[in-house]
C-alpha positions in Angstrom: -12.7 72.5 -51.9 -10.7 73.2 -55.7 -8.6 71.3 -57.2 -6.4 72.4 -60.6 -7.5 71.6 -64.5 -6.2 72.9 -68.1 -9.5 75.1 -69.3 -9.8 77.3 -72.6 -12.2 79.5 -72.9 -12.2 79.7 -77.1 -10.6 78.2 -79.6 -7.6 79.4 -80.6 -3.8 78.1 -80.3 -1.7 76.7 -77.4 -1.7 80.6 -75.7 -5.4 79.9 -74.9 -4.5 77.3 -72.2 -4.4 77.6 -68.9 -4.6 75.7 -65.3 -7.8 77.2 -63.2 -8.6 76.0 -60.0 -12.1 74.2 -59.7 -14.5 72.3 -57.6 -13.5 69.1 -56.8 -15.6 66.4 -58.7 -17.9 64.3 -57.2 -18.2 60.4 -58.1 -22.1 59.9 -59.3 -23.4 56.5 -59.9 -20.9 53.6 -61.3 -18.4 56.7 -61.5 -15.0 56.9 -59.8 -12.7 59.7 -58.9 -9.2 59.2 -59.7 -6.4 61.7 -58.7 -4.2 61.9 -61.8 -0.5 60.9 -62.0 0.1 61.0 -65.4 -2.1 62.0 -68.8 -1.2 61.8 -71.9 -1.6 64.4 -74.8 -2.6 64.3 -78.0 -2.3 66.0 -81.5 -6.1 65.6 -82.0 -6.2 67.4 -78.7 -4.4 70.2 -80.4 -6.4 70.2 -83.7 -9.8 70.1 -81.7 -8.6 73.0 -79.6 -7.9 75.2 -83.1 -12.2 74.7 -83.8 -10.7 72.9 -87.1 -12.7 69.8 -85.6 -16.2 71.6 -84.3 -18.4 69.8 -86.5 -17.2 66.7 -85.5 -16.3 67.7 -81.8 -18.5 70.6 -80.9 -17.4 72.2 -77.6 -18.8 73.5 -74.7 -16.8 76.7 -73.0 -15.1 76.7 -70.8 -13.7 72.8 -72.5 -11.4 70.9 -70.5 -9.2 68.1 -72.6 -7.1 65.2 -73.0 -8.9 61.6 -72.9 -5.3 59.5 -71.5 -5.4 59.4 -68.1 -3.6 56.3 -65.0 -3.8 57.7 -61.3 -4.9 56.2 -57.9 -8.4 56.0 -57.1 -9.8 58.6 -54.8 -13.0 58.1 -54.1 -16.0 55.8 -56.0 -19.8 56.3 -56.7 -22.9 54.1 -55.9 -22.7 51.0 -57.7 -18.9 50.7 -58.8 -18.1 47.3 -58.5 -14.5 45.7 -58.5 -12.8 48.9 -57.3 -11.6 50.5 -54.7 -10.1 53.6 -53.1 -6.5 53.4 -53.3 -6.4 51.2 -56.3 -4.3 52.5 -59.3 -5.6 52.8 -62.2 -5.3 53.1 -66.1 -8.2 54.3 -67.8 -9.5 57.5 -70.2 -12.5 59.9 -70.1 -15.1 61.1 -73.3 -15.2 64.3 -72.1 -12.3 66.2 -72.4 -11.3 66.3 -69.1 -8.0 64.3 -68.2 -5.7 66.9 -68.0 -6.2 67.6 -64.2 -5.4 66.7 -60.6 -8.5 65.2 -59.9 -10.9 63.2 -63.1 -14.6 61.8 -62.9 -13.8 58.4 -64.7 -17.2 55.9 -66.0 -15.8 52.2 -64.2 -16.4 50.7 -67.7 -13.3 53.1 -68.6 -10.8 52.0 -65.9 -8.8 48.6 -65.4 -6.3 48.0 -62.9 -2.5 49.2 -63.9 -0.2 46.5 -63.6 2.5 46.7 -60.8 5.3 46.9 -63.7 4.3 49.7 -65.8 5.2 53.1 -64.8 2.6 55.9 -64.3 4.3 57.6 -67.2 3.5 54.8 -69.5 0.2 53.7 -68.4 -1.3 58.0 -68.4 0.2 57.9 -72.6 -1.2 54.5 -73.1 -5.0 54.9 -73.8 -5.2 56.7 -77.4 -1.9 55.7 -79.3 -2.5 52.0 -77.8 -6.0 51.5 -79.2 -6.1 53.6 -82.5 -2.4 51.5 -83.2 -4.2 48.2 -82.5 -7.3 49.2 -84.6 -5.0 50.8 -87.1 -2.9 47.4 -87.4 -6.1 45.1 -87.1 -7.5 46.8 -90.3 -5.2 45.9 -92.9 -5.5 42.4 -91.8 -1.5 41.9 -91.7 -0.8 38.1 -92.2 2.9 36.3 -91.9 4.7 37.2 -95.0 3.5 40.3 -95.7 4.9 43.4 -96.0 3.5 46.6 -94.3 4.9 50.7 -94.3 3.9 52.7 -91.6 4.7 55.9 -91.4 5.6 58.3 -88.9 6.6 55.0 -87.1 8.6 56.4 -84.0 6.1 58.5 -83.1 3.1 57.7 -80.2 0.5 55.6 -82.4 3.7 54.5 -85.1 5.7 53.1 -81.8 3.0 51.1 -81.0 1.9 50.3 -84.4 4.9 48.7 -86.0 5.6 46.6 -82.8 2.5 45.3 -82.9 2.2 45.0 -87.2 5.9 42.8 -86.0 3.7 40.8 -83.4 1.7 39.3 -86.2 4.6 38.1 -88.4 4.8 40.7 -91.4 7.9 42.5 -92.2 7.6 46.3 -91.5 9.1 48.8 -92.9 9.0 52.3 -90.4 9.3 55.9 -91.7 11.1 57.9 -89.6 14.1 60.0 -89.0 17.6 58.6 -88.9 17.8 59.3 -85.1 15.3 57.0 -84.5 16.2 54.1 -86.9 18.3 51.8 -84.6 15.3 52.2 -82.2 13.6 50.7 -84.8 15.8 48.2 -85.7 15.5 46.9 -82.2 12.0 46.8 -82.4 12.4 43.5 -85.6 11.3 47.3 -87.6 13.4 48.0 -91.0 13.6 51.6 -91.0 13.8 54.4 -94.2 14.3 57.6 -93.8 11.2 59.9 -94.5 11.5 62.9 -97.4 12.5 63.1 -101.2 12.8 59.9 -102.4 11.5 57.5 -100.0 8.8 55.7 -102.7 12.3 54.5 -104.2 13.5 53.5 -100.7 10.5 51.4 -99.9 11.1 49.7 -103.5 14.5 49.1 -102.5 13.5 47.8 -99.0 10.9 45.6 -100.3 11.7 44.2 -103.5 9.1 41.7 -103.5 6.3 44.8 -103.0 4.1 45.9 -100.4 0.7 44.6 -99.0 -0.3 47.2 -96.7 0.2 50.7 -95.9 -0.6 52.6 -92.0 -0.5 56.3 -92.4 0.0 58.2 -89.1 1.2 61.4 -90.4 -0.5 62.7 -93.3 1.1 64.7 -95.4 0.3 62.7 -98.8 1.5 59.1 -97.6 -1.7 57.3 -98.9 -1.1 58.5 -102.3 2.2 56.9 -101.9 0.5 54.1 -100.7 -1.2 53.7 -103.7 1.2 54.4 -106.5 2.9 51.6 -104.6 0.1 49.1 -105.5 -1.3 48.8 -102.1 -4.8 47.8 -102.8 -7.3 50.3 -100.7 -8.5 47.8 -98.6 -5.4 47.5 -97.4 -4.6 50.8 -96.5 -5.4 52.8 -93.5 -4.7 56.7 -92.6 -5.7 58.3 -89.1 -4.1 61.3 -90.4 -5.2 62.5 -93.8 -9.1 62.0 -93.9 -9.6 64.6 -96.7 -7.5 61.8 -98.7 -9.0 58.9 -97.3 -12.4 60.1 -98.5 -11.2 60.7 -102.1 -9.6 57.2 -102.5 -12.0 55.2 -100.5 -9.0 54.3 -97.9 -9.8 53.4 -94.3 -9.7 55.4 -91.4 -9.8 52.8 -89.0 -8.5 53.1 -85.3 -9.6 54.2 -81.6 -13.0 53.3 -81.6 -13.5 51.3 -84.2 -11.1 48.7 -82.8 -13.4 47.4 -80.3 -14.1 48.0 -76.3 -11.3 50.6 -75.3 -11.0 48.6 -71.7 -10.4 45.4 -73.0 -7.8 46.9 -75.5 -6.3 49.1 -72.8 -5.7 45.7 -70.7 -4.1 43.9 -73.2 -1.5 46.9 -73.9 -1.2 46.8 -70.3 -0.7 43.2 -70.1 2.1 42.8 -72.7 3.7 45.9 -71.5 3.9 44.3 -67.8 5.4 41.5 -69.8 8.0 43.2 -71.4 6.5 42.4 -74.7 5.7 45.9 -75.9 7.4 49.4 -75.1 5.8 52.8 -75.2 9.2 55.4 -75.1 8.3 58.3 -74.0 9.8 61.4 -74.6 8.8 63.8 -72.2 7.1 64.9 -69.1 5.9 67.6 -67.8 4.2 69.2 -64.9 0.2 70.4 -65.4 1.6 74.0 -64.8 3.5 73.4 -68.5 0.6 71.8 -70.5 2.0 74.8 -73.0 5.1 74.2 -73.1 4.4 70.3 -73.6 1.9 70.8 -76.2 4.6 73.3 -78.1 7.2 70.0 -78.3 4.2 68.0 -79.2 3.3 70.0 -82.2 6.6 70.0 -83.3 5.6 66.7 -84.7 9.3 65.3 -83.8 8.8 63.5 -80.6 9.4 59.4 -80.1 6.9 58.3 -78.4 4.3 60.2 -75.9 4.7 63.1 -74.2 2.6 63.3 -70.6 1.6 65.9 -68.0 2.3 64.9 -64.4 -0.3 66.8 -61.9 
């Protein structure tokens, strides 16, 4: 029996992506086979696909793609406890395999999906959620602090501004005008990016800026330093060259802590209405190229997901 999965046979642009018929996976010990309802896509996957990070993320071809997923358990392997066929779950794949109809997941990388979390949100939650959690924790926010977050309406940014707001800090979100009302509705002070952004931040924060979280790159580390933010309270998830040059943090992802525990807490906050992950668009698996075309424009609010 075969099933569909996203694959590519060489490094390159969006045009190397294809949908292959592959053998149905069989769960091994402590593995679970999940029928995917939604799988998120992320900028890091697009960079890995180009080969730009081959030293950090070597690839064996044909390569799959994707980490985020949510779906229904189809089958469980030996030694699996706490999960059964037909359970609705959220999880992640460390094997770049989530963008597929059926995915093998280690049982420790799964949590139960709360009833009031949609499939699209669940399927797009892991990477951006854990990254936002790690980035916010890394700058040690306290009530009364002021933090600036670039890319404030993007996948990571849209969660980071909300998590930062929950600490009691004043949150300034850098985003296009189209996203300002959404930011205001989540307790964030919006500031337009572009020429003059430093002056606009100084006007919005007359008492100064205590911390800076960069989810976008393109000079924001330098801007944070120019605003007088201490290096230990600057975190970038997008500009590793600047981080190495200036000694700022690059926390997010695995540095945040156990992924499944954080994923479960984020899902609970969403189910309780205390957190929102905006879904910019959903595409069928067969339109994976169109999904990444939209993603790489870098103007989406929240997440784009694939629906196998």
